N, C-alpha and C positions, 0 to 999 in steps of 0.2 A: 335580487344582487344583496349578498349573506352580509351582515353589520361584523362577523365576528372575522372575517380576513382584511376588510381595510380598502382602502383604494390610496389612491395618493393625493387624490380629492378630501374623501370620507375616511379616516383613519378607523379602525377596529371600536367598537364598539359605540362609538359615536349614532346618536340618532339622527334621524335627516332632519327633522324638522328645528333641532338645536345649533347654538354654532357652530362655528365651524373654524378649527386651529389656522392662525395666521403661519402662510408660507415662511421659511429660513431662505437664505439663498445658500443653493448647495446643498440643500437638504430638504426641500419640500415641508411637508409634513410626517416625514417618516422620523420628528423627533421626537411626536406626543408619545408612539407605543417602541420607538427605538427598533424599530421593523426596516424595511427594505434598505439593507443596505448601507443601515444608518452607520454602525462599529467602521465601516469602510471608507463612507463617508470622511467620517472624524479623521481619520488616517489619512486621507488626501487632501482633506483642508488644512489640517496639520502642517503635511509635510508640502502641501504647496505653497502654503504661507511662508514656511521656510524657508525654501527655495528661492521665491521671488525677493526676498528683503536681502538675503545673502547675494543673488543679482544685482539687488541695487546698492546695495554696498559696494559691490566690486565696481556699478559706472561711478558713484560718489569716490572709490579712490582714482577714476581716471580723471574724473575730475580736480580731483584735487593734486595729480602729476601736472594736468593742464594748465593749473594757479604756479605751481613750482617754475615750471618751463617758464612762462611768463615773468618771472621773477618782480611780481608785485607788492614784496613787502611783508618785512613778518604783520603789521598790521592784519591788513588783509588777510592774510590766507586765518590768523586767529579769530576772525571777525565772521568768515564763511564757515569755518569749524563752528563757532560758537554756534551760530544762528542754524545749523542744522543738528546739532545737540540738543539745544533746547524745544527747535521746533519738532525735533522727534518724541523728547521727552510728551513735551505737550497733546500732541497728537495720541501715543500710547494714553496718557490718561484719560484724554476724552474717548477714544474707541472701548477704552475699559468701562469705563463710565457707561456706556452709552450701550453695553450688556444688561446693562442692572435698571436702566430707567429710559426713558424716554425725553431726546434731548429737544430745549426750545429751536423750531425751527430757525426762528429768526438768530435764537446765538452763536448757530450750526453756519448760517449762509455768512457771517460773519468774520468766522473763521476759517473760512474754504482756503484761502490763500494760506495759512499757516499750518491749515494741518496737509495741506497738500506739497510744503515743502518738506512736513515730518513724515512723511508717507511711508519710512522705513517702522518707525515706532507703531503705525494703525497695523503694520505686518507681523510686529511682534506681538502687541496685544491680541490678534487675529489666532497667532501660530499658539501662542500659551493657554488663550481661552478652549485653544480645540482639543488641548491636551483632557479636559476635565470635562469639558459638555460642548454640545454645538455651538459656538458663538449666537448669542443671546436668545438662546433656548430657555433660561432660568426667570426672566423676563418673560417671553411669551407664554411660557407654563404658568405662570401665576396668573398671567391676563385669562389664558384659554381658560383656567381653571374655574376662576371668578365668576367667568360667564355663566359657565355652565352651571356650575352654584345656583347664583340667580334665574337662569333657564329651569332648572330641575324645579327650583319653589314654589316661581311662578307658573311652570303645569301642574304641580302636585293642586293647588290652589283649586283649580279648575278641574273637576272630574268629570264633567259630562256638561251636556248642552243644557244649559239653565230653561229653555221654553217646555224642556220635555221633562221638568221636575214635577213629582204628584204635589198636591197643594191639602195643606192638612185642612179640614173641617172643622 
């Protein structure tokens, strides 16, 4: 197998024994060399997340109309709208920050309900990030480059079998 072409598991230019890049959702490892339909995948991810956000907003509109028909009062209506708006803003921020750094799993577990309510914000964050890069690419590239650098530094020090070294007399 040639290293020049790369495969979904081993991107072009990576050594067989070195660190392997972590695959991204919808992109696999195509983010490493921007190959294997990377641009089309980005367009698809952006269009898909925008379509999902639009459809979600349409469903929320139907829910709002149901609240209006139920005539629950202005307080309940404002409370529900504020809840979805605040949760969407928090979900957007949390998702956006997740593209640049790893989240604490315990914190994510405690925010699960809030993030589920604010799903529109997460979809919009995914859409906006897809316009510039694969969502999470910056974080994964930084981690992969650091791992490659450490691997190259370690393997450069070991030039051969130390048992076969000639001893000085």
